[in-house]
C-alpha positions as MATLAB code, in Angstrom:
seq = 'MRKTFAKKLMGLTMSVMLTAFAAVPFTAHAASDVTVNWNDVKQEIDGFGVSQAGWSDAIYDLQEPVRSESMDLLFKPDTGIGISIFRGALFPQFNPAPGQYDFNARPDQVWVMQQAKARGVDKLIASTWSPPAWMKTNNSTTHGGYLKQENYGDYALLMSKFIKEYKRQFGLDLYAVSIANEPNSMTFLTWDSSEWNSTNFQVFLKDYLKQAMINEGVASTKVIAGESSWWSEDLIKDSLNDPASAERLDIVAGHNYPVPIINAELPTTPFTTAQSKGKKVWMTEVSKVDSYDPGMGSGLKFAKQTHNFMTKAGVNAWMYWTGAIPGNNDEGLINVDKAANTYALTKRYFTFGNFSKFIKPGYVRIGAPDNPQSGVYTSAYKDPATGKFAIVAINDTDATAELGFVPNGFTAGRLTPYTTNDNLNLAEGPAVPLQNGKFNVSLPPKSVVTYTGENGSPSLQEQTLTDDLNDWSKTFSHTSGLVMDSSNSGYFNGDTSRVKRNSGTTENFVYHVPNITNFKADLYQFSVWDGVAFYASADNQHWTPVVHTSTPGSYTGSKWYKKTYTPLEMPAGTQYLKIELSGSDSWEKQVSRVVINSLS';
ca = [
      33.528  -89.166   62.065;
      37.154  -89.275   63.205;
      39.200  -92.213   62.015;
      42.548  -93.683   63.026;
      44.358  -95.359   60.210;
      46.422  -97.508   62.532;
      43.283  -99.656   62.789;
      43.036  -99.845   58.998;
      39.272  -99.425   59.003;
      39.134  -97.298   55.896;
      38.087  -99.932   53.376;
      35.482 -101.506   55.652;
      33.911  -98.198   56.643;
      33.652  -96.878   53.101;
      32.140 -100.177   51.988;
      29.464  -99.887   54.643;
      28.840  -96.254   53.758;
      28.360  -96.970   50.095;
      26.166 -100.057   50.425;
      23.884  -99.353   53.391;
      20.179  -99.060   52.669;
      18.793  -95.528   52.664;
      16.564  -94.608   55.600;
      13.368  -93.204   54.161;
      10.651  -92.348   56.689;
       7.260  -92.337   54.969;
       4.738  -89.506   55.177;
       1.340  -88.830   53.700;
       2.376  -85.594   51.967;
       1.164  -85.187   48.395;
       3.758  -86.138   45.812;
       5.078  -83.633   43.255;
       5.858  -84.704   39.712;
       9.342  -83.723   38.528;
       9.618  -84.018   34.750;
      13.175  -84.665   33.535;
      13.545  -83.440   29.938;
      16.284  -85.372   28.166;
      16.473  -83.060   25.143;
      16.371  -79.777   27.077;
      20.167  -79.406   27.222;
      21.668  -76.697   29.433;
      25.379  -76.162   30.189;
      28.220  -78.658   29.873;
      29.784  -79.733   33.155;
      33.578  -79.367   33.347;
      33.764  -80.863   36.833;
      33.666  -80.396   40.592;
      36.851  -79.466   42.360;
      38.818  -78.522   45.442;
      41.966  -76.551   46.115;
      45.016  -77.404   48.150;
      46.748  -74.162   47.143;
      48.992  -73.323   50.054;
      47.613  -76.332   51.946;
      49.087  -79.287   50.066;
      51.201  -79.927   53.172;
      47.984  -80.727   55.067;
      47.985  -84.027   53.166;
      51.671  -84.352   52.245;
      52.860  -84.187   55.878;
      50.603  -87.025   57.007;
      52.269  -90.399   57.544;
      51.574  -93.323   55.236;
      49.208  -94.953   54.709;
      47.139  -92.017   55.947;
      48.141  -89.505   53.297;
      47.504  -91.886   50.391;
      44.201  -92.990   51.852;
      43.112  -89.365   52.314;
      43.918  -88.759   48.650;
      41.765  -91.788   47.835;
      38.904  -90.264   49.810;
      38.983  -87.090   47.769;
      39.862  -88.252   44.294;
      39.178  -91.945   43.717;
      35.884  -92.459   41.907;
      35.067  -95.785   43.617;
      36.070  -95.630   47.297;
      36.154  -91.823   47.350;
      34.033  -89.014   45.925;
      35.802  -88.747   42.572;
      36.663  -85.024   42.571;
      37.635  -84.125   39.009;
      39.355  -80.694   39.309;
      42.388  -79.937   41.460;
      43.374  -76.297   42.084;
      46.927  -75.523   43.068;
      48.970  -72.335   43.124;
      51.689  -70.501   41.235;
      53.854  -69.420   44.194;
      56.011  -66.252   44.331;
      59.026  -68.342   45.356;
      59.034  -69.974   41.916;
      60.698  -66.748   40.662;
      62.552  -65.230   43.655;
      64.614  -62.788   41.560;
      64.808  -61.673   37.924;
      65.954  -64.592   35.770;
      65.915  -67.103   38.667;
      63.364  -69.944   38.673;
      62.742  -72.787   41.124;
      59.596  -74.730   40.307;
      60.395  -77.394   42.906;
      60.066  -74.897   45.747;
      56.860  -76.618   46.871;
      57.412  -80.397   46.620;
      54.234  -80.958   48.632;
      52.164  -79.459   45.804;
      53.976  -81.521   43.179;
      53.306  -84.755   45.093;
      49.624  -83.976   45.701;
      49.084  -82.984   42.066;
      50.788  -86.148   40.815;
      48.742  -88.293   43.170;
      45.495  -86.546   42.180;
      46.299  -87.148   38.525;
      47.036  -90.818   39.227;
      43.589  -91.153   40.784;
      41.869  -89.864   37.681;
      41.593  -86.120   38.234;
      40.509  -84.690   34.897;
      41.817  -81.128   35.230;
      44.815  -79.652   37.080;
      44.681  -75.870   37.409;
      46.614  -73.237   39.326;
      45.831  -69.708   40.531;
      48.257  -66.953   41.530;
      47.754  -65.242   44.874;
      50.596  -62.810   44.222;
      53.427  -62.344   41.733;
      56.914  -62.221   43.288;
      57.506  -59.177   45.515;
      60.112  -57.747   43.138;
      57.421  -57.343   40.466;
      54.960  -55.437   42.680;
      54.301  -51.812   43.511;
      54.481  -52.452   47.270;
      57.526  -54.764   47.078;
      55.568  -57.365   49.074;
      53.534  -60.456   48.307;
      51.010  -59.490   51.000;
      48.663  -56.558   51.618;
      47.576  -56.168   48.019;
      49.707  -54.077   45.719;
      49.683  -54.107   41.909;
      51.895  -55.756   39.326;
      54.223  -53.027   38.099;
      53.655  -52.144   34.454;
      57.313  -52.673   33.607;
      57.026  -56.251   34.917;
      54.000  -57.340   32.892;
      56.337  -59.214   30.559;
      58.208  -60.840   33.452;
      54.980  -62.105   34.988;
      53.661  -63.392   31.641;
      56.950  -65.269   31.199;
      56.716  -66.711   34.736;
      53.195  -68.008   34.081;
      54.265  -69.554   30.790;
      57.425  -71.136   32.208;
      55.421  -72.525   35.133;
      53.136  -74.375   32.718;
      56.076  -75.591   30.639;
      58.285  -76.723   33.539;
      55.545  -78.442   35.523;
      54.991  -80.662   32.508;
      58.687  -81.158   31.679;
      59.954  -81.738   35.226;
      56.970  -83.433   36.879;
      54.733  -84.748   34.110;
      51.939  -82.400   35.182;
      49.964  -81.094   32.228;
      48.083  -78.060   33.509;
      44.606  -77.656   32.066;
      44.402  -73.954   32.981;
      46.119  -71.173   34.907;
      44.481  -68.189   36.587;
      46.073  -64.756   36.449;
      45.007  -63.622   39.897;
      43.175  -64.941   42.943;
      40.708  -62.412   44.362;
      42.134  -59.354   42.557;
      39.679  -57.139   44.432;
      41.653  -58.035   47.582;
      41.752  -55.608   50.459;
      45.122  -54.153   51.434;
      44.746  -55.334   55.052;
      45.065  -59.005   54.077;
      48.051  -60.722   55.705;
      48.236  -63.542   53.178;
      49.553  -63.370   49.623;
      47.396  -61.130   47.445;
      47.558  -58.812   44.475;
      45.220  -56.155   43.131;
      44.085  -55.918   39.520;
      41.632  -53.578   37.845;
      39.709  -54.061   34.632;
      42.289  -52.300   32.454;
      45.154  -54.299   33.988;
      43.518  -57.552   32.912;
      42.702  -56.303   29.434;
      46.238  -55.086   28.707;
      47.980  -58.064   30.272;
      45.935  -60.610   28.351;
      46.307  -59.153   24.878;
      49.721  -57.468   25.003;
      51.743  -59.831   27.206;
      50.307  -63.209   28.177;
      49.156  -64.259   24.720;
      52.585  -63.918   23.105;
      54.492  -65.311   26.079;
      52.443  -68.503   26.017;
      53.036  -68.840   22.281;
      56.780  -68.304   22.727;
      57.019  -70.997   25.421;
      54.886  -73.458   23.464;
      52.036  -73.584   25.994;
      49.334  -71.702   24.110;
      46.966  -74.687   24.375;
      46.695  -74.254   28.155;
      43.536  -72.385   29.057;
      43.508  -69.059   30.877;
      41.214  -68.209   33.766;
      40.567  -64.618   34.770;
      38.332  -62.860   37.247;
      38.214  -64.876   40.476;
      36.808  -61.920   42.414;
      36.215  -62.738   46.047;
      32.485  -62.226   45.494;
      30.305  -63.404   42.608;
      30.845  -60.772   39.899;
      32.274  -60.583   36.387;
      32.683  -56.786   36.456;
      36.498  -56.852   36.557;
      36.665  -58.887   33.377;
      33.999  -57.279   31.178;
      36.444  -54.944   29.409;
      38.613  -57.950   28.514;
      35.593  -59.817   27.188;
      34.454  -56.892   25.052;
      37.902  -56.475   23.493;
      38.395  -59.208   20.848;
      42.180  -59.102   21.230;
      42.131  -59.815   24.972;
      39.088  -62.086   24.809;
      41.011  -64.317   22.404;
      43.416  -65.254   25.240;
      40.656  -65.745   27.837;
      38.920  -69.104   28.131;
      37.238  -69.276   31.542;
      35.699  -66.468   33.592;
      35.647  -67.346   37.280;
      34.388  -65.922   40.513;
      34.232  -66.807   44.200;
      31.199  -66.705   46.467;
      32.297  -64.977   49.663;
      30.223  -62.176   51.207;
      30.982  -58.593   50.231;
      32.786  -57.286   53.348;
      31.009  -53.937   53.633;
      27.505  -55.427   53.587;
      28.519  -58.905   54.836;
      26.223  -60.569   52.301;
      26.707  -62.760   49.263;
      25.783  -61.304   45.884;
      22.900  -62.960   43.985;
      23.661  -66.210   42.178;
      23.124  -64.854   38.671;
      24.647  -65.775   35.294;
      27.781  -64.088   33.986;
      25.884  -62.876   30.954;
      28.790  -61.115   29.245;
      31.071  -64.140   29.541;
      28.381  -66.520   28.337;
      27.479  -64.253   25.416;
      31.132  -64.427   24.305;
      31.111  -68.230   24.451;
      33.315  -68.456   27.550;
      33.023  -71.085   30.250;
      32.059  -69.853   33.731;
      33.440  -71.471   36.891;
      32.803  -70.871   40.587;
      36.300  -71.600   41.902;
      36.181  -71.001   45.653;
      33.873  -70.829   48.638;
      33.860  -71.971   52.257;
      32.697  -70.780   55.648;
      35.392  -69.186   57.747;
      35.502  -68.741   61.530;
      33.043  -71.574   62.238;
      32.916  -75.332   62.655;
      29.927  -77.409   61.600;
      30.791  -80.933   60.469;
      27.107  -81.895   60.323;
      24.190  -81.730   57.921;
      23.599  -78.024   58.528;
      26.772  -77.171   56.640;
      26.297  -80.108   54.269;
      22.899  -78.822   53.189;
      24.079  -75.213   53.020;
      26.729  -75.963   50.427;
      24.644  -78.551   48.596;
      22.064  -75.808   48.032;
      24.810  -73.425   46.920;
      26.038  -75.984   44.405;
      22.472  -76.488   43.192;
      21.906  -72.734   42.807;
      25.120  -72.228   40.856;
      24.231  -75.111   38.556;
      20.621  -74.051   37.960;
      20.559  -70.258   38.395;
      24.045  -69.168   37.315;
      24.536  -72.023   34.841;
      28.182  -72.535   35.805;
      30.305  -75.216   34.164;
      32.267  -76.049   37.327;
      31.903  -75.592   41.085;
      34.737  -75.835   43.597;
      35.080  -75.836   47.381;
      38.012  -74.021   48.977;
      40.026  -76.989   50.258;
      39.712  -80.727   50.159;
      41.637  -81.183   53.427;
      42.826  -78.595   55.951;
      44.234  -78.751   59.512;
      42.093  -78.013   62.532;
      38.405  -77.866   63.300;
      36.933  -75.396   60.835;
      34.603  -75.202   57.842;
      37.271  -74.359   55.265;
      37.723  -77.967   54.132;
      35.720  -81.031   53.290;
      38.078  -83.017   55.526;
      39.713  -81.795   58.749;
      43.145  -83.282   59.430;
      45.201  -83.534   62.599;
      48.789  -83.926   61.448;
      50.155  -84.510   64.954;
      47.733  -87.367   65.644;
      47.821  -88.624   62.040;
      44.020  -88.709   61.905;
      41.265  -86.850   60.143;
      37.529  -86.125   60.405;
      35.049  -86.444   57.550;
      32.384  -83.763   57.472;
      28.875  -84.048   56.040;
      30.061  -81.417   53.510;
      32.390  -84.086   52.168;
      29.508  -86.463   51.535;
      26.995  -83.930   50.166;
      29.720  -82.628   47.850;
      30.137  -86.240   46.793;
      26.448  -86.366   45.894;
      27.514  -84.159   42.971;
      31.193  -84.964   42.290;
      30.935  -88.743   42.476;
      28.137  -89.052   39.925;
      28.300  -86.012   37.610;
      31.455  -86.342   35.563;
      33.237  -83.990   33.123;
      31.400  -84.062   29.822;
      27.963  -84.463   31.378;
      25.414  -81.770   30.534;
      22.664  -80.429   32.714;
      19.180  -81.151   31.390;
      15.796  -79.672   32.111;
      14.104  -80.315   35.468;
      12.203  -78.051   37.871;
      14.743  -76.643   40.304;
      12.312  -76.131   43.214;
       9.371  -78.564   42.909;
       8.297  -78.137   46.535;
       9.048  -75.601   49.224;
      12.478  -76.490   50.607;
      13.042  -79.193   47.976;
      15.491  -78.734   45.085;
      16.249  -80.921   42.059;
      18.645  -80.834   39.111;
      19.385  -83.415   36.419;
      22.432  -84.290   34.312;
      23.258  -86.735   31.520;
      26.284  -88.130   29.730;
      25.570  -87.672   25.996;
      28.104  -90.377   25.135;
      26.830  -93.227   27.323;
      23.254  -92.317   28.229;
      24.014  -92.445   31.953;
      22.269  -89.802   34.023;
      22.036  -88.447   37.550;
      19.335  -86.548   39.405;
      20.345  -84.703   42.582;
      17.520  -84.007   45.022;
      17.898  -81.901   48.181;
      15.312  -81.895   50.963;
      15.962  -79.050   53.401;
      12.713  -79.570   55.311;
      11.859  -81.501   58.461;
       9.395  -83.771   56.642;
       9.740  -86.531   54.091;
       9.233  -85.240   50.536;
       7.412  -87.421   48.017;
       8.433  -86.917   44.374;
       7.609  -88.619   41.110;
      10.419  -88.365   38.542;
       8.831  -88.458   35.092;
      11.215  -89.262   32.193;
      10.546  -87.227   29.045;
      12.434  -88.031   25.845;
      14.139  -91.126   27.236;
      13.388  -94.472   28.835;
      14.849  -96.106   31.917;
      13.704  -99.041   33.970;
      15.227  -98.165   37.326;
      17.024  -95.588   39.455;
      19.641  -96.259   42.138;
      19.566  -93.853   45.108;
      22.568  -92.682   47.167;
      21.517  -90.911   50.363;
      23.339  -88.545   52.705;
      21.613  -87.411   55.900;
      22.336  -87.390   59.628;
      22.618  -91.168   59.674;
      23.787  -92.105   56.178;
      26.792  -91.218   54.033;
      26.291  -91.737   50.298;
      24.407  -94.888   51.222;
      23.301  -96.947   48.245;
      19.681  -97.998   48.427;
      17.655 -100.558   46.493;
      16.629  -99.783   42.943;
      13.552  -97.641   42.351;
      11.322  -99.125   39.623;
       9.516  -97.245   36.880;
       5.802  -97.608   37.664;
       3.013  -96.058   35.624;
       5.490  -93.838   33.788;
       7.307  -92.391   36.794;
       9.802  -93.148   39.530;
       8.142  -92.613   42.908;
      10.694  -91.674   45.583;
      10.669  -90.509   49.181;
      13.342  -87.999   50.229;
      14.221  -88.227   53.925;
      14.105  -84.988   55.928;
      17.307  -82.923   55.779;
      18.951  -85.050   53.123;
      20.712  -85.023   49.766;
      19.932  -87.966   47.484;
      21.479  -88.690   44.080;
      19.568  -90.991   41.758;
      21.542  -92.618   38.944;
      20.281  -94.464   35.908;
      20.903  -95.183   32.249;
      18.825  -94.419   29.200;
      17.408  -97.654   27.818;
      18.017  -99.702   30.963;
      15.602 -102.618   31.376;
      12.633 -102.462   33.683;
      12.669 -104.313   36.945;
      10.956 -107.689   36.616;
       8.176 -108.841   38.906;
       9.187 -111.546   41.380;
       7.028 -113.579   43.745;
       7.996 -114.995   47.145;
       5.612 -117.610   48.539;
       6.000 -118.650   52.167;
       3.826 -121.519   53.469;
       5.355 -120.925   56.889;
       6.654 -124.442   57.369;
       9.742 -122.866   58.970;
      11.362 -119.444   59.359;
      13.753 -119.761   56.394;
      12.032 -117.169   54.202;
      11.550 -114.544   56.903;
      14.076 -111.881   57.882;
      13.328 -111.876   61.615;
      10.648 -112.759   64.173;
      10.006 -112.059   67.817;
      10.441 -114.790   70.413;
       6.775 -115.175   71.254;
       5.889 -116.807   67.931;
       5.748 -120.539   67.182;
       4.720 -122.849   64.354;
       1.434 -124.673   65.127;
       0.644 -128.009   63.421;
      -2.324 -129.062   65.584;
      -5.959 -129.475   64.509;
      -5.199 -129.188   60.801;
      -8.772 -130.240   60.027;
      -9.976 -126.786   61.035;
      -7.428 -125.149   58.674;
      -8.126 -126.825   55.327;
      -5.457 -129.405   56.098;
      -2.693 -126.798   56.684;
      -0.210 -128.411   59.074;
       2.000 -125.386   59.781;
       0.853 -121.930   60.853;
       2.352 -119.042   62.844;
       0.680 -118.192   66.163;
       1.627 -116.572   69.474;
       2.567 -118.275   72.727;
       0.742 -115.748   74.889;
      -1.303 -112.584   74.715;
       1.642 -110.374   73.858;
       2.187 -108.341   70.689;
       4.466 -110.237   68.336;
       5.646 -109.811   64.744;
       7.654 -111.313   61.945;
       9.413 -109.445   59.123;
      10.217 -110.086   55.461;
      13.056 -108.343   53.640;
      12.354 -108.191   49.903;
      13.604 -105.352   47.645;
      10.901 -103.190   46.075;
       7.771 -104.796   47.530;
       4.747 -103.826   45.440;
       2.007 -106.050   46.851;
       1.313 -108.932   49.208;
      -1.355 -111.422   50.289;
      -1.543 -112.875   53.790;
      -3.859 -115.800   54.591;
      -5.041 -115.877   58.203;
      -7.331 -118.152   60.181;
      -9.247 -116.302   62.890;
     -11.491 -117.629   65.653;
     -14.393 -115.171   65.532;
     -11.969 -112.340   66.343;
     -11.528 -109.793   63.576;
      -8.979 -107.402   65.029;
      -5.386 -107.625   66.258;
      -3.852 -107.916   62.764;
      -1.627 -105.128   61.416;
       0.880 -104.641   58.598;
       3.762 -102.182   58.406;
       6.154 -101.115   55.628;
       9.690  -99.792   55.874;
      12.596  -98.838   53.651;
      15.249  -99.461   56.311;
      13.837 -101.767   59.035;
      13.868  -98.772   61.382;
      11.149  -96.342   60.301;
       7.750  -98.009   59.896;
       4.471  -96.827   58.455;
       1.140  -98.656   58.813;
      -0.159 -100.262   55.616;
      -3.813  -99.538   54.983;
      -5.312 -102.877   54.037;
      -8.481 -104.748   53.200;
      -9.563 -108.366   53.505;
     -11.908 -110.894   51.961;
     -15.043 -111.899   53.874;
     -14.413 -114.677   56.369;
     -14.745 -118.167   54.881;
     -15.938 -120.762   57.447;
     -13.515 -123.694   57.897;
     -14.818 -125.473   61.010;
     -15.736 -124.886   64.656;
     -15.557 -121.074   64.932;
     -12.631 -120.701   62.555;
     -12.770 -118.498   59.459;
     -10.180 -117.875   56.778;
      -9.434 -114.359   55.475;
      -6.957 -113.064   52.885;
      -5.472 -109.636   53.622;
      -4.094 -107.329   50.902;
      -2.822 -103.712   50.958;
      -4.754 -100.867   49.400;
      -1.408  -99.331   48.426;
       2.220 -100.046   49.286;
       4.447  -97.035   50.092;
       7.095  -96.375   47.451;
      10.474  -97.870   48.272;
       9.212 -100.604   50.619;
      11.961 -103.125   51.364;
      10.589 -104.639   54.593;
       7.117 -105.955   55.448;
       6.142 -106.532   59.073;
       3.129 -108.666   60.081;
       1.981 -108.003   63.639;
      -0.402 -110.030   65.803;
      -1.866 -108.717   69.035;
      -4.732 -109.376   71.448;
      -5.289 -111.037   74.807;
      -5.616 -114.632   73.506;
      -2.623 -116.431   72.092;
      -4.321 -118.803   69.661;
      -7.252 -116.966   68.081;
      -5.398 -115.778   64.951;
      -2.886 -117.772   62.908;
      -0.998 -116.874   59.694;
      -0.860 -119.761   57.252;
       0.599 -118.336   54.050;
       2.243 -115.111   52.797;
       2.788 -114.205   49.139;
       4.906 -111.112   48.373;
       5.216 -109.447   44.958;
       8.287 -107.343   44.232;
      10.356 -105.855   41.427;
      14.020 -106.692   40.855;
];
């Protein structure tokens, strides 16, 4: 969806996105119970992040108010998707020659970091693509090359001064710095890169970086190491198994790009060595290069990747490559056009938001089946401090998936769904009530839905709407061929207002009531027992017939009989009820009263 800020539609569009009702087509597929175990605590969540390393200008060069509004989209927790980790870069130009430092060489990065922090970003980090050329074996920042052994101390000092000066000069308190980005880089790369082997890391950590950080007073900043271009901890195992180097290592990270030789991603498995040493594990970069898919195909692809890294690898953080990047490509969540001062939001942006907007730093993952149905994936998270929780459900099938979330070890009265699919973008739907010990939900085809709730929240209370059909005030809509009939009330137990048709056309009227659980419809029928139908919908677009029953006809005069219709079962999530009348005669069936039960 491309947007022009000159029209200032940002606030209106986001409001619509975040409040629209979720479209949930109903199916008859058997529901699967998904038990959410409150006390089965998995890993702590440090956050969800993006990088602008080398691409901060993609936002910085936009004209106001565009650039500030694009920052809102990424980092604000209310009108945006609340990304909590920002990844920048330690650039070679910060130390162009021995003893010379210029940490304002990239003002675009400083501005974007400051603005991200102002919007509530929890963690600012930075990775190094390459040390300065004068420190490297190939005298270049590109095409690989190693840090020269005699410059280990210089590089450790640069990293430490970077942390110190970013805080002193710009008020930016870095949560962590990474020694090297993709240290298994290939020498043919034309962008900044540097090669490191296992021994290089081990020696640098224990003999150089640790003391340099102490000397500069920045020892509290965390250190990230690894960040291989594919998912592996091999380059960092020696450092982990050496207590002296492991002491200066806090987070082991990896990326999730395919291994070039086999052009395939490595399995999403835990970093067992890092976890056994009590280290956090982060997935710090992934995207799809050389392609452009702004739709749900890419959105679902990376939602499933996030799910797999949370549930299979047990990572503490997951990050996409960039938040915003120029051009039409799959390397960012947002594609910007600096010349036109516009941008396009991808479905990746919204499905990423299904995680980042609701699962905050300090949450922990809790037990839930990760694959309750074929093509359906679930994971659950809670905030130990507040009792808030989120369940993320992904449906990568072409059919609606019926699930029953069963709380175990906690109580909650309702869930609030936020749906992303082809038609909806983090659309808030009506509350889902707890019924018979579970939350019954319907996942639309090809969708990502986040359900939020709070431990101890009250149950939805039953409400009753009674419509004697004296006018249309209690209905949501009706077709033009319907009228109120007050004639011959003696045949209708004295009822002076009933809905009937003008002609033999099919007509209907609709009620909009959140969380409809039951209804009763009183009809008078003139010896004709068909032509009455009921339909349920979650969105007033997709309708499913309601299987119903009725009382025996009670004679009221002439050939008129009164019947009361009720459903055998209402589909979960019903927000709209349609009553349809059909048949060749216009007068032989009349609706006199409708009573609707709901939860709110």
